[in-house]
DRENGU-861428 format. One line per 5 residues: number of its first residue (from 0); for each residue x negated, z, y of C-alpha. Coordinates in nm, 2 decimals. Each point is the difference from the previous one (the first is absolute). Example, Ala and Ser with C-alpha at 12.3 -4.5 7.8 and 13.67 -1.06 7.14 Angstrom:
<atoms>
0 = -1.23/0.78/-0.45  -0.14/-0.07/0.34
</atoms>
This chain:
<atoms>
0 = 0.23/-1.14/0.11  0.37/0.00/-0.06  0.23/0.07/0.30  0.26/0.27/-0.05  0.38/-0.06/0.06
5 = 0.12/0.04/0.35  0.25/0.29/0.01  0.02/0.03/0.38  0.34/-0.17/0.01  0.15/0.18/-0.29
10 = 0.30/0.20/0.13  0.24/0.05/-0.29  -0.07/0.18/-0.33  0.03/-0.33/-0.18  -0.26/-0.17/0.22
15 = -0.24/0.29/-0.05  0.04/-0.01/-0.38  -0.05/-0.38/0.00  -0.31/0.04/0.22  -0.16/0.26/-0.24
20 = 0.09/-0.21/-0.30  -0.19/-0.28/0.17  -0.29/0.23/0.08  -0.02/0.09/-0.37  -0.03/-0.37/-0.08
25 = -0.28/-0.03/0.26  -0.18/0.29/-0.16  0.01/-0.17/-0.34  -0.14/-0.32/0.16  -0.28/0.20/0.17
30 = -0.09/0.18/-0.32  -0.08/-0.33/-0.16  -0.25/-0.10/0.27  -0.32/0.11/-0.17  -0.23/-0.08/0.30
35 = 0.21/0.23/0.22  0.01/0.27/-0.26  -0.38/0.00/-0.03  -0.04/0.01/0.38  0.23/0.30/0.02
40 = -0.18/0.18/-0.28  -0.34/-0.07/0.16  0.12/0.12/0.34  0.13/0.33/-0.16  -0.32/0.05/-0.19
45 = -0.21/-0.06/0.31  0.21/0.25/0.20  -0.02/0.25/-0.28  -0.39/-0.03/0.00  0.00/0.05/0.38
50 = 0.21/0.31/-0.03  -0.21/0.14/-0.28  -0.32/-0.06/0.19  0.14/0.16/0.32  0.12/0.31/-0.19
55 = -0.32/0.05/-0.20  -0.25/-0.13/0.25  -0.36/-0.09/-0.07  -0.23/0.27/-0.13  -0.24/0.12/0.27
60 = -0.37/0.00/-0.07  -0.24/0.26/0.11  -0.31/-0.17/0.15  0.12/-0.32/-0.17  -0.11/0.13/-0.34
65 = 0.27/0.23/-0.14
</atoms>
């Protein structure tokens, strides 16, 4: 995982701009990490399945047959 740029000490407009230019560079670095990308996609897909299942629920059976 790539750590973001620390913007907690940025006070002037120039420091903020420099911080966010640095953040963009970190994003480009993070986007090249294929293992991390796959883990994010897998986590999103898992969460999507959980939401889908919770909204649709399981079909109830009558007497365990229907």
